[in-house]
C-alpha positions in Angstrom: 78.9 96.8 164.2 77.4 98.1 167.1 74.0 97.2 167.5 73.2 98.7 170.5 74.6 102.0 169.5 72.4 101.8 166.3 69.0 101.1 168.4 69.6 103.9 170.8 69.5 106.3 167.7 66.8 104.9 165.9 64.8 105.2 168.8 64.9 108.7 169.2 64.2 109.0 165.5 61.0 106.8 166.1 60.2 109.0 169.2 59.7 112.1 167.1 56.9 110.7 165.5 56.1 109.1 169.4 56.8 105.6 168.4 58.2 103.6 171.5 60.4 101.3 169.8 60.5 99.2 173.0 57.1 98.7 173.1 57.2 97.4 169.7 59.9 94.7 170.7 57.8 94.1 174.0 55.0 93.2 171.9 56.9 90.4 169.1 57.4 88.5 171.8 53.4 88.1 172.1 53.3 87.0 168.2 54.4 83.6 166.8 54.6 82.4 163.0 53.9 78.8 162.8 57.2 77.3 160.6 55.8 74.8 158.0 57.0 71.5 158.2 56.6 70.2 154.8 59.2 72.9 153.7 62.0 70.4 154.7 60.9 67.8 152.8 59.2 68.9 150.0 56.2 68.2 151.0 56.7 64.3 150.5 55.7 63.3 154.1 56.7 59.9 155.7 54.2 57.6 153.6 56.7 56.5 151.0 54.1 57.8 148.5 54.9 58.0 144.7 54.5 61.9 144.2 53.1 65.3 145.1 49.2 65.3 143.6 46.0 67.3 143.9 47.6 70.4 141.7 50.8 70.8 144.3 54.4 71.1 142.8 57.6 70.9 144.3 60.5 72.1 141.7 64.4 71.7 142.2 66.2 68.6 144.5 68.5 70.5 146.4 70.4 67.3 148.2 70.0 66.7 152.0 66.0 66.6 152.2 64.8 65.2 155.1 63.8 61.4 155.0 62.4 60.8 158.5 60.8 62.8 161.4 64.0 62.7 163.4 66.1 64.4 160.4 62.9 67.0 159.9 63.0 68.1 163.9 66.9 68.3 163.2 66.4 70.8 160.5 63.5 72.8 161.8 65.1 73.1 165.1 68.6 74.3 163.3 66.5 76.7 161.3 64.4 78.0 164.4 67.7 78.8 166.0 68.7 81.9 163.2 65.2 82.9 163.6 64.0 85.7 166.4 61.2 84.7 168.6 58.9 82.3 169.9 57.2 80.6 167.2 54.9 77.3 166.8 55.6 74.2 164.5 53.0 73.5 161.8 52.6 69.5 160.6 50.6 68.1 158.3 49.5 64.5 159.6 51.8 62.6 156.3 54.3 63.4 159.4 53.4 60.6 162.1 56.3 58.2 163.1 55.2 55.5 161.3 52.3 54.8 158.3 49.0 54.4 159.7 46.2 54.5 156.9 45.0 57.9 157.0 41.3 57.2 158.2 43.2 55.2 161.2 46.2 58.0 162.3 45.5 58.5 166.1 48.0 61.1 168.0 49.9 58.1 169.1 51.7 58.6 165.9 53.1 61.9 166.7 53.9 61.0 170.1 58.0 62.3 168.9 56.4 65.3 167.3 54.8 65.8 171.1 57.8 65.2 172.9 60.2 67.2 171.3 57.8 70.4 171.4 57.1 69.5 175.0 61.0 69.8 175.3 61.6 73.0 173.3 58.4 74.9 174.5 56.6 75.3 171.4 53.0 74.5 170.1 52.1 72.5 167.0 49.0 73.1 164.7 47.6 70.8 162.2 46.6 69.9 158.8 44.4 67.4 157.1 46.2 65.6 154.2 43.6 64.7 151.4 46.4 64.7 148.6 49.3 62.8 147.1 47.0 59.6 148.4 45.2 56.9 145.7 41.6 58.0 147.7 43.0 61.4 145.8 43.3 60.4 142.4 40.0 61.4 141.1 38.8 65.0 141.2 36.8 64.9 143.8 37.4 63.6 147.9 35.1 65.7 150.3 32.6 66.8 147.4 32.7 63.4 145.5 29.4 61.7 144.6 31.2 58.1 145.3 30.4 57.5 148.9 33.6 55.1 149.7 35.8 58.0 149.0 33.9 60.8 150.3 33.3 58.9 153.8 37.0 58.1 153.6 38.5 61.5 153.5 35.5 62.2 156.3 36.6 59.8 158.7 40.5 61.4 157.9 39.1 64.7 158.8 37.8 63.9 161.9 40.9 61.9 163.1 42.5 65.0 162.5 40.7 67.1 164.5 41.1 64.4 167.1 44.5 64.4 167.1 44.7 68.0 167.0 42.8 68.2 170.3 44.9 65.8 172.1 47.9 68.2 170.5 46.3 71.4 172.0 45.9 69.6 175.1 48.9 67.9 175.9 50.5 70.9 175.2 48.4 73.5 176.8 47.8 76.0 173.8 45.2 76.0 171.1 45.9 74.0 167.9 44.4 75.1 164.9 43.1 72.0 162.6 43.4 73.5 159.0 41.2 71.7 156.4 42.3 72.2 152.5 40.8 69.9 149.7 41.9 70.0 146.0 38.5 69.0 144.6 37.9 70.7 141.3 38.3 70.2 137.2 40.2 71.0 134.6 38.0 72.3 132.3 34.7 74.4 132.6 32.3 72.1 134.5 28.2 71.6 133.4 27.5 71.0 137.2 28.8 73.5 139.6 26.5 73.4 142.8 26.3 69.5 143.3 29.8 69.2 144.6 29.3 72.3 146.9 26.3 70.7 148.2 28.2 67.4 148.9 31.2 69.2 150.2 28.6 71.1 152.3 27.5 68.1 153.5 30.9 66.3 154.3 32.0 69.5 156.5 28.9 69.2 158.6 29.8 65.7 159.3 33.1 66.7 160.3 32.3 69.5 162.6 29.3 67.9 164.0 31.7 66.5 167.1 32.3 70.4 168.9 35.6 70.2 170.5 36.9 73.0 173.4 38.5 75.7 171.6 41.0 76.5 174.3 42.7 73.1 172.8 41.5 72.9 169.1 40.0 75.6 166.5 38.9 74.3 162.8 39.7 76.7 160.2 38.9 76.5 156.4 41.4 77.3 153.6 40.2 78.2 150.0 41.4 78.5 146.6 41.0 80.1 143.1 42.8 76.9 141.1 45.5 74.5 141.0 47.0 72.5 138.6 44.5 70.4 136.8 41.7 72.3 138.3 42.2 75.4 136.6 38.4 76.0 135.8 36.5 75.1 138.9 37.7 74.6 142.5 34.9 73.0 144.7 36.0 74.9 148.1 36.5 78.6 146.4 36.6 81.6 148.5 32.9 82.8 148.5 31.7 79.5 149.4 34.3 78.6 152.3 33.4 82.8 153.7 30.0 81.7 153.8 30.2 78.3 155.8 32.6 79.5 158.2 30.4 82.9 159.3 27.2 80.6 159.2 29.2 77.5 161.3 31.5 80.2 163.3 34.5 78.1 161.7 37.5 80.1 161.1 38.8 81.1 157.4 42.0 80.7 156.5 43.4 82.9 153.8 46.4 81.8 151.5 48.5 84.7 149.6 49.0 82.2 146.9 45.6 81.1 146.3 43.6 84.4 145.0 44.1 85.8 141.8 47.6 87.8 141.2 46.1 91.4 140.9 44.5 90.8 144.7 45.5 91.3 148.0 44.3 89.8 151.0 45.1 92.5 153.6 42.0 94.1 151.7 39.8 91.2 152.5 41.4 91.3 156.4 38.9 93.7 158.2 36.1 92.6 156.4 36.7 89.2 157.7 37.6 90.5 161.2 33.9 92.5 161.1 31.9 88.5 160.9 34.5 86.7 163.2 36.9 86.7 165.7 39.6 85.0 164.1 41.4 84.6 160.9 44.2 82.3 160.2 47.1 83.4 157.6 49.1 81.2 155.5 51.7 83.3 154.1 53.4 82.2 150.7 54.1 84.3 147.8 53.2 83.2 144.3 54.4 84.3 140.8 51.9 84.4 138.0 50.2 81.3 139.7 50.1 79.7 143.3 54.2 78.6 142.7 54.9 78.7 147.0 58.2 80.8 146.2 60.0 81.6 149.4 58.8 84.5 151.7 60.2 88.3 150.7 59.8 91.5 152.3 57.6 92.4 149.7 55.1 95.0 149.9 52.6 92.5 150.2 53.4 91.0 153.3 54.2 94.5 154.6 50.2 95.5 153.8 49.0 92.6 155.8 51.1 92.9 158.6 50.0 97.0 158.6 46.4 96.1 158.2 46.6 93.6 161.4 48.7 95.9 163.0 46.3 99.4 162.4 43.1 97.0 162.8 44.7 96.1 166.5 44.2 92.6 165.6 46.9 90.6 166.4 45.0 88.6 169.1 42.7 87.6 166.5 45.1 87.0 163.6 47.3 83.8 163.2 50.4 83.7 161.4 51.5 80.7 159.3 54.1 80.0 156.4 52.7 77.7 153.7 55.4 77.4 151.0 58.5 74.5 149.7 61.1 75.3 147.8 63.7 72.1 146.6 65.7 74.1 144.6 67.6 75.9 147.3 68.7 74.9 150.5 65.7 74.6 152.5 66.7 75.7 155.6 67.8 78.6 153.9 64.1 78.8 152.8 62.8 78.6 156.2 64.9 80.9 157.5 64.7 83.6 154.6 60.6 83.0 155.1 60.5 83.5 158.6 62.6 86.1 159.1 60.6 88.2 156.1 57.1 87.8 158.1 58.8 89.1 161.2 60.4 91.7 159.4 57.1 92.7 158.2 55.6 92.1 162.0 57.8 94.2 163.2 57.8 97.1 160.7 54.2 97.4 160.8 54.3 98.1 164.9 56.8 100.7 164.1 54.5 102.8 162.0 53.2 105.9 163.7 49.8 104.9 162.5 48.1 107.1 165.0 49.5 110.6 162.4 48.3 108.9 159.4 45.0 108.2 160.8 45.0 112.0 162.2 45.6 113.3 158.5 43.0 111.0 157.0 40.6 112.0 159.3 41.0 115.5 158.5 40.9 115.0 155.1 44.5 115.5 154.0 44.9 112.6 151.9 48.0 114.2 150.4 49.5 114.2 153.7 48.6 110.6 154.4 50.8 109.5 151.6 53.6 112.0 152.1 54.0 110.5 155.4 53.5 106.6 154.8 56.4 107.1 152.0 58.8 108.8 154.3 58.0 106.4 157.6 59.7 103.8 155.1 62.9 105.7 155.2 63.0 105.5 158.9 66.0 103.5 160.6 63.8 99.4 161.0 67.2 97.7 160.2 68.9 98.8 163.2 65.8 98.1 165.4 65.6 94.8 163.8 68.9 94.1 164.9 68.4 94.8 168.0 65.6 92.0 168.1 68.0 89.7 166.3 70.6 90.8 169.5 67.2 90.0 172.2 66.9 86.0 171.0 70.5 85.6 170.0 70.4 85.5 166.5 72.6 86.3 164.1 72.2 89.7 162.5 71.8 90.6 159.2 73.7 87.8 156.7 75.4 85.7 159.4 73.5 83.5 159.5 74.6 82.3 156.0 77.3 81.0 157.7 75.6 78.7 160.5 73.8 76.9 157.6 76.2 76.3 155.6 78.8 74.5 158.1 75.4 72.6 158.9 74.7 71.8 155.0 78.4 70.7 155.6 78.1 68.7 158.8 74.7 66.9 158.5 73.0 68.0 155.0 75.6 66.5 152.5 76.4 63.5 154.5 72.8 62.0 153.8 71.9 59.5 151.3 
C-alpha cells in the first residue's frame, strides 16, 4: 500500500474542488475527542457496587475487563496507540484509586490519573456519578423531596466540580465537569413540575460557587427516557436548555438521549446562536438508548458536517459515550474513536463553499447533486495519510495489535 502516492492522487482530486487536504490534516491536529474510561469496565467503577442502576444496562461479559485503575489506564493507553490524533480522557467519579464515599471525594483520589495524564500530555474531563448507589435507589436524586437524599447528591456534585477545577489547574487545560441525573418515573406522573422545581434549586446550589472557566467548565446532559423511567425524566432537553441559557452553563447533547427519529445535528446551530460552547456525547442507539459502539453512519457524519459548516470546532467539544461488553473492549474503543475522527475529517474535506453557492443561487437540485458526488471523493486515502502522520495502523491492521494485546494481557486477567 503506497500511502503517499494515494494521498497525492486524492489531494489533486480534492483540489479540483478548491479543498486543501493539507490544511484539513493540520486542522485535525487541533481537534480532540474525550475518550470515555467507562467502556473499559462496563461502567462498574472501583467502588465494588453490585451493578448498574439508573436506567443503565451493559450487555455481555467479554473476558478481560479492567479490575483496577492501573489495568484501565493500561487498556486506554493501548486503545489510544491505535487512534490517530491527540485526545483527552473522560472520567466518572467512581474511578478513583480507592473507595471514598461520593460526597467526600477529593482530587487526591485521582492522583494516579493526574500523574499518568501529565506524563502522556493528555487532558482530563470529569463526570458526576449519580447512579449505582444506595442513595440512588429511589426514583429521584437531585430532584428528591427527601432532603437527606437531595443534599447527599448536592454535596457529591459540588465535590466533583472542585475535583474538576483542580484537574484543569494541574493539567493547565479546562476540564469539563458533566452532570447527568436519571431522575424520573416509570409510569405517567400526576405531578411533573414539583421535581423540576427541586432540581432547579439543587442546581442553583451546586453552581453557586463560580470557578475560573480557564480550568473548569460545567455542562448539563439531558435525556428523553431511561430503563425504568420511560414516562418521565426530570432533566429533559427543554428543562436543561432553558436552565443552561439562563445560567450560562454548557449544554451536553448525547446522540442516544433523543427520540430515534431526531438528529441532534439540527439542534447544534440553534444552540450556538445563544451559547458559545456545546458538549457532544457521541453514542449509537438502536431502537433505544442502547449505547452501541459508534460507527461511521449518517448521523455521526451529519453532526460533524454541521459543526464544520458553522466553523465551530473551537466551540464544540466531542466526547464518546457508549459501553459494549459483548466484544473486546479495546476494539470497541478504537472503532468508535476512529469512526468519529473519520466523520470529522470527512466534514473538513467537504467543499462547503460550493454547496453554499448553489444554495444561495436557489439551485437546490445542484446542491443535492453535489452533496452526493462529494461522497465519492477518495476520502480513505486522506484518512490513511492522517493515520500515518501519527504512526497508527491504517485500515484494519489495528486488529492485529488488539489480538496480540488480548493474548498477552487480557486473557491472563482473572
